[in-house]
C-alpha positions in Angstrom: 63.4 -8.2 251.2 63.4 -4.8 249.5 67.1 -5.2 248.9 66.5 -8.6 247.2 63.8 -7.1 245.0 66.2 -4.3 244.0 68.9 -6.9 243.0 66.3 -8.9 241.0 65.3 -5.8 239.1 68.9 -4.9 238.3 69.4 -8.4 237.0 66.3 -8.3 234.8 67.0 -4.9 233.2 69.9 -6.1 230.9 67.9 -9.2 230.1 65.0 -7.1 229.0 67.2 -4.9 226.8 68.9 -7.9 225.3 65.5 -9.4 224.4 64.5 -6.2 222.8 67.6 -6.0 220.7 67.4 -9.6 219.7 63.9 -9.1 218.4 65.3 -6.5 215.8 68.1 -7.3 213.4 71.3 -5.5 214.1 72.5 -5.8 210.4 71.3 -3.0 208.2 68.6 -4.1 205.8 69.6 -4.7 202.2 67.2 -2.0 201.0 70.0 0.5 200.5 71.9 -2.0 198.4 68.9 -2.8 196.4 68.2 0.9 195.7 71.8 1.4 194.7 71.8 -1.6 192.3 68.5 -0.4 190.7 69.8 3.2 190.3 73.1 2.0 188.8 71.4 -0.4 186.4 69.1 2.4 185.2 71.6 5.2 184.8 75.1 3.6 184.2 74.8 3.7 180.4 73.8 7.3 180.5 76.7 8.2 182.9 79.2 6.4 180.6 77.8 8.2 177.5 78.2 11.5 179.3 81.7 10.5 180.3 82.6 10.0 176.6 81.0 13.3 175.7 82.4 15.5 178.4 85.3 13.7 180.2 83.4 13.6 183.6 84.0 10.2 185.2 80.9 8.0 185.1 81.6 7.0 188.7 81.4 10.6 189.9 78.2 11.2 188.0 76.6 8.1 189.4 77.8 8.8 193.0 76.6 12.4 192.9 73.2 11.3 191.5 72.8 8.6 194.2 73.7 10.9 197.0 71.9 14.1 195.8 68.7 12.3 194.8 68.7 9.5 197.4 68.7 6.9 194.6 66.0 8.9 192.8 63.7 9.0 195.8 64.1 12.6 196.9 61.4 15.2 196.5 63.5 17.0 193.9 64.0 13.8 191.9 60.4 12.7 192.1 58.8 16.1 191.4 61.4 17.8 189.3 63.5 15.0 187.8 66.5 16.9 189.4 69.0 14.3 190.4 71.9 16.6 191.2 70.4 19.3 193.4 71.3 22.0 190.9 69.8 25.3 191.8 68.4 27.9 189.3 71.2 30.4 189.2 70.9 33.5 187.1 71.4 31.8 183.7 68.6 29.3 184.1 65.5 30.1 182.0 63.7 26.8 182.2 61.0 25.5 184.6 61.7 25.7 188.4 60.5 24.2 191.6 60.7 25.7 195.1 62.3 23.5 197.8 63.7 24.0 201.3 67.5 23.5 201.4 70.1 25.7 203.0 67.4 28.3 203.1 63.6 28.1 202.9 61.8 28.0 199.5 65.0 28.0 197.3 64.8 27.8 193.6 65.8 24.6 191.9 65.9 23.5 188.2 63.0 21.4 187.0 63.4 18.9 184.1 60.9 17.0 181.9 62.8 13.7 182.4 65.8 12.4 184.5 68.0 12.2 181.4 67.9 16.0 181.0 69.1 16.3 184.6 72.2 14.2 183.7 72.9 16.3 180.6 72.5 19.6 182.5 74.8 18.3 185.3 77.5 17.6 182.7 77.1 21.1 181.2 76.9 22.7 184.6 80.4 21.4 185.3 81.8 22.0 181.8 80.6 25.6 181.6 81.1 26.6 185.3 84.3 28.5 185.5 85.1 27.3 189.0 85.1 23.6 187.8 87.4 24.1 184.9 90.5 22.7 186.7 88.7 19.3 187.2 89.1 18.5 183.5 92.9 18.5 183.9 92.5 15.5 186.3 92.6 12.0 184.8 89.2 10.5 184.3 90.2 7.4 186.3 91.3 9.4 189.4 87.8 9.5 191.0 89.3 10.5 194.4 90.9 13.7 193.0 87.6 14.5 191.2 85.7 14.0 194.4 88.1 16.3 196.4 88.0 18.8 193.5 84.2 19.0 193.5 84.3 19.7 197.3 87.1 22.3 196.8 85.1 24.1 194.0 82.1 24.3 196.4 79.7 22.0 194.7 78.2 21.1 198.1 78.3 22.7 201.5 78.7 19.4 203.4 82.3 19.3 204.7 82.4 15.5 204.2 81.2 15.7 200.6 84.4 14.3 199.0 84.5 11.4 201.4 80.8 10.7 200.8 81.5 10.4 197.1 84.5 8.2 197.5 82.7 5.9 199.9 79.8 5.6 197.5 82.0 4.8 194.6 84.0 2.2 196.5 80.9 0.6 198.1 79.3 0.0 194.7 82.6 -0.4 192.7 81.5 2.5 190.4 85.1 3.0 189.3 84.7 0.0 186.9 82.6 2.3 184.7 85.5 4.7 184.2 87.8 2.0 182.7 86.3 2.4 179.3 87.7 5.9 179.2 91.4 5.7 180.0 93.9 8.5 180.2 94.9 7.8 176.6 91.3 8.3 175.6 91.2 11.6 177.5 94.3 12.8 175.6 92.8 11.7 172.3 89.7 13.7 173.1 91.7 16.8 173.9 93.7 16.4 170.7 90.5 15.9 168.7 89.0 19.0 170.2 92.2 20.9 169.5 92.1 19.8 165.8 88.5 20.7 165.6 89.1 24.2 167.0 92.0 24.7 164.6 89.6 24.2 161.7 87.2 26.6 163.3 89.7 29.4 164.0 90.4 32.6 162.0 92.7 32.3 159.1 93.3 35.4 157.1 89.9 36.8 158.2 87.9 33.7 157.2 86.3 31.2 159.4 86.1 27.5 158.5 83.2 25.5 159.9 83.7 22.0 161.3 80.4 20.5 162.5 80.2 18.3 165.6 81.3 14.6 165.1 79.0 11.7 166.0 80.1 11.7 169.7 78.7 15.2 170.3 75.6 14.6 168.2 74.2 12.4 170.9 73.5 15.5 173.1 69.8 16.1 173.3 70.1 19.4 175.0 71.5 21.5 172.2 70.8 22.0 168.5 73.3 20.3 166.3 74.8 23.4 164.9 76.1 24.5 168.3 79.9 24.2 168.6 82.1 24.4 171.6 85.4 26.3 172.3 87.0 26.8 175.7 84.0 25.1 177.1 81.7 27.8 175.7 78.9 27.2 173.3 79.0 29.2 170.1 77.7 29.2 166.5 78.9 30.3 163.1 76.5 32.7 161.5 75.0 31.3 158.3 74.5 33.2 155.1 71.3 35.3 155.3 70.8 35.0 159.0 69.7 38.0 160.9 70.2 38.8 164.6 66.5 38.3 165.2 66.5 34.9 163.7 69.5 33.8 165.9 67.9 35.2 169.0 64.6 33.4 168.3 66.3 30.1 167.4 68.4 30.0 170.6 65.8 31.8 172.9 68.2 34.6 173.7 67.4 38.0 175.2 68.1 41.1 173.1 71.2 42.0 175.1 72.9 38.6 175.3 74.6 38.3 171.9 76.1 41.8 172.1 77.3 41.4 175.6 78.7 37.9 175.3 80.6 38.8 172.1 81.6 42.3 173.2 79.8 44.0 170.3 77.8 47.2 170.0 74.1 46.8 171.0 73.0 47.4 167.4 75.5 45.1 165.6 74.5 43.2 162.5 75.8 39.6 162.2 77.8 38.6 159.2 78.0 35.2 157.5 81.0 33.2 158.9 81.1 35.2 162.1 81.7 33.4 165.4 79.0 34.3 168.0 79.2 33.0 171.5 76.0 32.0 173.2 77.5 32.2 176.7 80.0 34.6 178.4 83.6 34.2 177.4 86.2 33.2 180.0 89.1 35.0 181.7 91.7 32.8 180.0 92.2 30.1 177.3 91.8 26.4 178.1 94.9 24.5 179.4 97.5 23.8 176.8 96.9 27.0 174.9 99.4 29.4 176.4 100.6 31.5 173.5 99.2 32.9 170.2 101.6 34.1 167.6 100.0 37.1 165.9 99.5 36.7 162.1 98.9 39.5 159.6 95.4 40.8 160.1 95.0 39.5 163.6 93.4 41.9 166.1 93.1 41.6 169.9 89.3 41.2 169.3 89.7 38.4 166.8 92.2 36.6 169.1 89.7 37.0 172.0 87.0 35.4 169.8 89.3 32.7 168.6 90.2 31.5 172.1 87.0 32.4 173.9 88.7 35.0 176.2 87.1 38.3 177.3 88.8 41.1 175.4 89.5 43.1 178.6 91.2 40.1 180.2 93.3 39.6 177.1 94.6 43.1 177.4 95.3 42.7 181.1 97.2 39.4 180.6 99.5 41.1 178.0 99.8 44.4 179.9 98.4 46.3 176.9 96.3 49.5 176.8 92.7 49.1 175.7 92.6 49.7 171.9 96.2 48.8 171.3 96.8 46.3 168.6 99.8 43.8 168.3 102.2 43.6 165.4 102.6 40.4 163.4 104.9 37.9 165.0 104.3 39.1 168.6 103.5 36.5 171.2 100.1 37.1 172.9 99.7 35.4 176.3 96.4 33.5 176.7 96.5 32.1 180.2 99.2 33.8 182.4 100.0 37.4 182.8 103.0 38.8 181.0 106.0 39.3 183.3 107.1 42.9 184.0 110.2 43.7 181.9 
């Protein structure tokens, strides 16, 4: 009899589990899809606008926002309007929030509204030296962008690139990149190159070319801020003092002199280029060589292309303080071969 009871129990166990499973739907609830749709509807226009401003695919921006903020529901998104998990870093001077992440009580950026998080995300990629290579990738190649972000170390998750790609394909986010084709990307680069030519040194003078309408949409920066080699800069106006500039752009006393490799007691001159961020180790892609004109100095060339003066000397195997003769080719991106 005990054996029969044992057999009955064995028979009833799978029936019991089947009944339990049947009482709960196996299909994932549509809440995730609803959250995704709501997030996309709210931020797609902003992502597209940022794509047109910066060249970052809208699909990538949306996918990162969806993942990093859990569709806007994460603690950072709710309490700090931080949709991209961007930490403070040494250059952040705005509000902060403490949050447990890779380590306890880490410092994250805090924004007054979600839109500012999107603007800062774009600028974070544009001005971060390790992300510079991404802007050579076609805007429509979201897979290469996703893998590039992982390669550059945006996130520690080893599956981050695949997470982005899956999110983009699940919600067909790539459709928002179609308004910014490879042709448009080339035109944007040409437009930037033309703008920079008008802003470069010419016989010791600097010609100002203000931002066009596309860049005026940026809320983050004052309208007079220009951009070269993905570095923000201004052109000193007549009558401006150093103190006036520092106050306007909320700079510390040492920043202007260090970023522009000037003496600590320098006096700005009208028409002078002043960078508001550190210069880079090389010029942007496509600017390989500078032909020295009469009056050019290594310093003026470094300012023209946004390259650190020391790096410019190193690329050209020149001694510090040495000046090039007119007609000489100065390398801007790759080191000069040994003769």
